[in-house]
C-alpha positions in Angstrom: 97.6 62.9 86.2 99.2 65.6 84.0 102.2 64.9 82.4 105.2 67.6 81.9 107.5 66.5 79.6 110.1 68.9 80.5 109.9 70.7 83.3 111.4 74.5 82.3 111.5 77.7 84.4 108.5 78.7 82.7 106.7 75.7 84.1 107.7 76.2 87.4 106.1 78.9 87.8 103.4 78.5 86.0 102.5 75.6 88.9 103.4 78.8 91.3 100.6 80.9 89.6 97.8 78.0 90.1 99.2 77.5 93.5 98.9 81.1 94.4 102.2 81.1 96.4 104.2 83.8 97.1 108.1 83.2 96.7 108.8 81.7 99.6 105.9 79.6 100.5 106.1 77.8 97.0 109.8 77.5 97.9 108.8 75.6 101.4 106.3 73.5 99.7 108.7 72.4 97.0 111.9 71.9 99.9 114.2 73.8 98.1 115.5 77.9 98.4 113.6 81.0 97.5 116.7 81.8 95.0 115.6 79.0 92.8 112.3 80.5 92.3 113.7 83.8 91.7 116.3 82.0 89.1 113.0 80.7 87.1 111.7 84.0 87.1 115.0 85.4 85.2 115.7 82.8 83.4 112.2 81.1 82.5 113.5 79.0 79.6 116.5 77.5 81.7 115.7 73.0 81.9 115.0 71.6 85.4 117.6 69.1 86.2 116.2 65.5 86.7 115.9 65.9 90.5 114.1 68.9 90.5 111.3 67.7 87.8 110.9 65.2 90.2 109.9 67.4 92.8 108.0 69.8 90.8 106.0 66.4 89.3 105.4 65.5 93.4 104.3 69.2 94.3 101.8 69.1 91.0 100.2 65.5 91.8 99.5 67.1 95.2 97.4 69.8 93.8 93.9 70.2 94.3 91.8 68.9 91.5 91.1 72.5 90.8 94.3 73.5 90.8 95.6 70.7 88.5 92.8 71.7 85.9 94.0 75.4 86.2 97.8 74.2 85.2 96.2 71.9 82.5 94.4 75.1 80.9 97.6 77.2 81.3 100.4 75.0 80.3 98.2 74.2 76.7 97.6 78.1 76.1 101.6 78.1 76.8 101.8 75.7 74.2 99.9 77.9 71.8 97.1 74.7 72.1 92.9 75.4 72.2 91.9 73.2 75.0 87.4 73.1 76.4 87.1 75.2 79.2 85.5 73.4 82.3 82.9 76.1 82.3 81.0 75.6 79.4 78.5 77.9 79.5 81.4 80.9 79.8 80.4 83.7 77.4 81.0 87.3 77.2 78.4 89.3 79.4 77.5 92.9 80.9 79.5 93.5 83.7 80.4 96.5 86.4 84.2 97.6 86.6 86.2 100.2 88.0 89.0 101.6 86.4 91.9 102.8 88.3 94.4 104.5 86.1 98.0 105.6 86.8 100.2 108.2 84.8 103.7 108.5 86.6 106.2 111.4 85.3 109.5 112.7 86.9 109.9 116.0 87.4 112.4 116.5 89.7 112.8 119.8 91.1 109.9 121.5 90.0 107.9 118.6 92.3 109.0 120.5 94.8 106.6 123.6 94.5 104.0 121.1 94.0 104.5 119.5 97.1 104.8 122.0 99.2 101.2 122.8 98.5 99.5 119.7 98.6 97.7 117.5 101.5 99.5 115.1 103.3 98.8 111.3 102.8 100.4 108.5 104.6 103.4 106.9 103.3 102.4 103.5 101.4 104.2 100.1 101.0 107.1 101.8 99.7 107.9 104.3 102.9 107.5 107.4 99.8 106.7 110.6 101.3 103.7 112.3 99.5 101.3 115.4 98.9 97.9 114.9 97.2 96.5 117.6 94.9 92.9 117.4 92.7 93.5 116.7 89.0 90.0 117.5 88.6 89.2 115.2 85.5 86.6 115.8 83.1 84.8 111.9 83.8 86.4 110.3 86.4 84.9 109.6 89.5 87.9 110.7 91.3 91.1 112.1 90.3 94.2 112.8 91.9 98.0 114.1 91.7 100.1 112.4 93.7 103.3 114.5 94.3 106.3 112.6 95.9 109.0 114.1 97.6 111.3 112.1 95.5 110.5 114.0 92.1 108.1 112.0 91.2 104.2 112.6 90.4 101.4 109.8 89.8 98.1 111.1 88.5 95.6 108.5 89.6 91.8 108.6 87.8 89.1 106.2 89.1 86.6 105.8 86.8 83.3 103.4 86.8 82.4 101.3 83.7 79.2 99.1 82.6 80.3 97.3 79.5 78.1 95.1 77.9 81.6 92.9 77.2 85.1 92.9 78.2 86.0 93.7 74.4 84.0 97.0 74.7 86.1 97.8 77.9 89.5 97.1 76.3 88.5 99.6 73.6 87.3 101.9 75.7 90.7 101.5 77.3 93.2 101.8 74.3 91.1 105.0 73.3 91.7 106.7 76.6 95.3 106.3 76.5 95.7 108.1 73.5 94.6 111.1 75.2 95.2 110.6 79.3 99.2 111.3 78.8 98.8 114.5 77.3 95.8 115.5 79.2 97.7 114.7 82.4 101.0 116.8 81.2 98.7 119.8 80.4 97.0 119.2 84.2 100.4 119.2 85.8 101.6 121.6 84.0 98.9 124.4 85.0 99.1 123.6 88.8 103.4 124.6 87.9 102.2 127.9 86.7 99.5 128.0 89.4 102.3 127.6 92.2 105.1 127.9 90.6 107.6 131.2 92.0 107.7 134.3 89.6 110.1 135.0 86.8 111.3 131.6 86.3 112.1 129.7 82.7 109.0 128.3 81.0 110.0 124.5 80.9 108.2 122.0 78.3 105.2 120.5 80.1 106.2 117.0 81.4 104.2 114.0 79.4 103.9 110.6 81.2 105.0 108.1 78.9 102.5 105.3 79.8 99.7 104.1 82.0 99.3 101.0 83.6 95.2 100.2 85.0 94.2 98.2 87.9 90.7 96.4 87.3 88.2 95.9 89.7 85.9 93.6 88.8 82.1 94.4 90.2 78.3 93.2 88.9 79.4 90.0 86.9 77.5 86.7 85.8 80.8 84.6 86.0 81.8 82.2 88.2 84.8 79.3 88.4 86.9 79.0 85.3 84.9 81.8 83.5 85.5 84.4 86.6 89.7 83.2 85.8 89.0 83.9 82.1 87.4 87.6 82.4 90.6 88.1 84.9 92.9 87.5 82.8 91.3 89.5 79.8 90.8 92.2 81.7 94.8 91.8 82.8 95.6 91.5 78.9 93.1 93.1 77.0 95.3 93.1 73.9 94.1 89.5 72.7 90.8 91.2 71.9 92.0 94.4 70.0 93.7 95.4 66.8 96.1 97.3 67.6 98.0 98.0 64.3 96.7 101.7 63.9 97.0 103.4 67.3 94.5 106.1 66.5 91.3 103.5 65.2 91.9 100.6 67.9 89.0 97.9 66.5 87.8 94.8 68.1 89.7 91.5 66.4 86.6 90.1 65.0 83.3 88.4 66.1 83.4 85.6 67.8 87.2 86.1 69.8 86.2 86.7 73.1 83.7 83.9 72.5 86.4 81.5 71.9 88.7 83.4 74.9 85.9 82.3 77.5 85.3 79.0 75.6 88.9 77.6 75.4 89.5 79.0 79.2 92.0 81.0 78.0 95.3 82.5 80.4 98.1 84.3 79.7 101.2 82.3 80.6 102.9 85.3 82.0 100.0 86.4 84.4 100.3 85.4 87.8 97.7 84.7 89.9 96.7 86.0 93.7 94.1 85.5 95.9 92.4 87.1 99.0 90.0 84.1 101.0 87.6 83.2 98.1 88.2 86.3 96.1 90.7 86.2 93.1 93.1 88.8 91.7 95.4 88.6 88.6 98.5 90.4 87.7 100.4 91.3 84.5 102.7 93.3 83.0 100.0 95.8 81.7 98.0 95.8 84.5 95.9 94.3 87.7 92.3 92.7 87.7 90.8 92.0 91.2 87.2 90.2 91.8 86.6 91.2 95.6 83.9 89.0 97.5 82.4 92.0 100.2 81.4 89.3 102.6 84.6 87.7 102.8 87.8 88.5 104.9 90.0 89.8 101.8 92.4 92.2 100.1 90.9 95.6 99.1 91.2 97.3 96.2 92.7 100.7 98.2 95.7 98.1 99.2 95.9 97.4 95.8 95.5 100.9 94.6 98.3 102.1 97.7 101.2 99.5 96.1 100.5 100.5 92.4 100.7 103.9 93.7 104.4 103.8 95.1 105.4 101.3 92.7 104.4 103.5 89.3 106.2 106.3 91.5 110.0 104.2 92.2 109.3 102.7 88.1 109.3 106.3 87.1 112.3 107.6 89.0 114.1 104.3 88.5 113.8 105.1 84.4 115.0 108.8 85.1 118.2 107.2 86.4 118.6 104.2 83.9 117.7 106.8 81.2 120.5 109.0 82.2 122.9 106.2 81.4 121.6 105.1 78.1 122.2 109.0 77.4 126.0 108.6 78.3 125.4 111.0 81.4 126.6 109.8 85.2 123.7 109.6 87.0 123.4 112.7 89.9 120.4 112.5 92.4 120.3 114.6 95.4 121.8 112.8 98.4 118.7 111.9 100.5 117.4 110.2 97.0 120.3 108.6 96.0 121.1 104.5 96.4 120.2 104.1 100.0 116.9 105.9 99.2 116.6 103.0 96.7 117.6 100.3 98.8 115.3 101.4 101.4 112.2 101.4 99.2 113.3 98.2 97.5 113.4 96.6 101.2 110.1 97.9 102.0 108.2 96.8 99.2 110.0 93.1 98.9 110.0 92.1 102.5 107.2 90.9 104.5 105.7 92.7 107.4 104.8 91.0 110.5 101.4 92.2 110.2 100.9 91.6 106.8 98.8 88.7 106.0 99.4 86.0 103.6 96.9 87.2 100.8 98.4 90.3 101.0 102.0 89.0 100.5 101.0 87.1 97.6 99.4 90.1 95.9 102.7 92.1 96.1 105.0 89.5 95.3 102.5 89.3 91.7 102.4 92.8 91.4 106.4 93.0 91.8 107.0 89.8 90.0 105.2 91.2 86.7 106.1 94.7 86.9 109.7 93.6 87.0 110.0 96.6 89.2 112.8 95.1 92.1 115.1 94.5 89.3 114.8 98.0 88.0 115.6 99.2 91.3 118.4 97.2 91.9 120.1 98.2 88.6 119.3 102.0 89.3 120.8 101.7 92.7 123.9 100.0 91.4 124.2 102.7 88.8 123.8 105.5 91.8 126.3 103.8 94.4 129.0 103.6 91.6 128.7 107.3 90.7 127.9 108.4 94.2 129.1 105.7 96.6 
């Protein structure tokens, strides 16, 4: 039996992660309020009371041997100590992945020019109206610009990669990240120029501020804890490379990836989710998923649909919060004011009657690691204070 000397919010969330339970499912299994789990997410260092610690001890004791082993590995990683992996044969190896990059940018009123000429697309999980235009990326298998009626554009690039190791994939990821925001801004500018009303003033090119990725792990040799480690490294590739010089990202050194597989490395803040026998991990910088095509499971399309809406709302809420930081009163068109944000928040965070448990766990994992719900609430409150 694993002994936890002191339960804090961080250890409690680790337990939820290995159990692959949604907030509500985890609360129900422990017999506590979902608000308590939300409190842990916001206050990870808070120490649990003795009664709560006993509840968590009991829940850990009722976990399967596989869940207890995963908890042990992640707890050890959280404490900064290496631990031998249960899968001693796991090691770096070639694999095939499908990379999905999302580059969001707020366009404001300019988006109407593109929205009017785009191809209609059904609303995603956030209920946001969107139109799609071709992005025409030079190397991506598919590339699209999703233009939202609320004033945001999200460039989506799907690229297929066959790599010798996850370190090689991490290098490709960071090196292309230097180029993609500028390219995306230039592509959106060309679309705006193509469809703009004549005679209008020239505005600076929009440039996305960051890139988020979602990876579908396909052909690979890993099983068990080796597969878990691979998904963790896909989600947080920064542990494999040296990024001190952003223009020259290099591997950390020989043997680093081998050590991660040997030790069963896991990021303590990443949240695992499943889909039948499929496995997934959500982290602050992206999502990794390995579907089992012969099983009833989530599809990558469902993850992409959620990320598109989540990135659009992140860009929108960031624009509102940046106005406040700059000392301005946040003002948005009435139809995209605080009631619009409240509706989007409700759609993203509330389970639907037809939603499977697997989809719910995925949705909650992505939202929890992105911290989007907190940003939406903050932007909503700011707009409501200024435009009641």
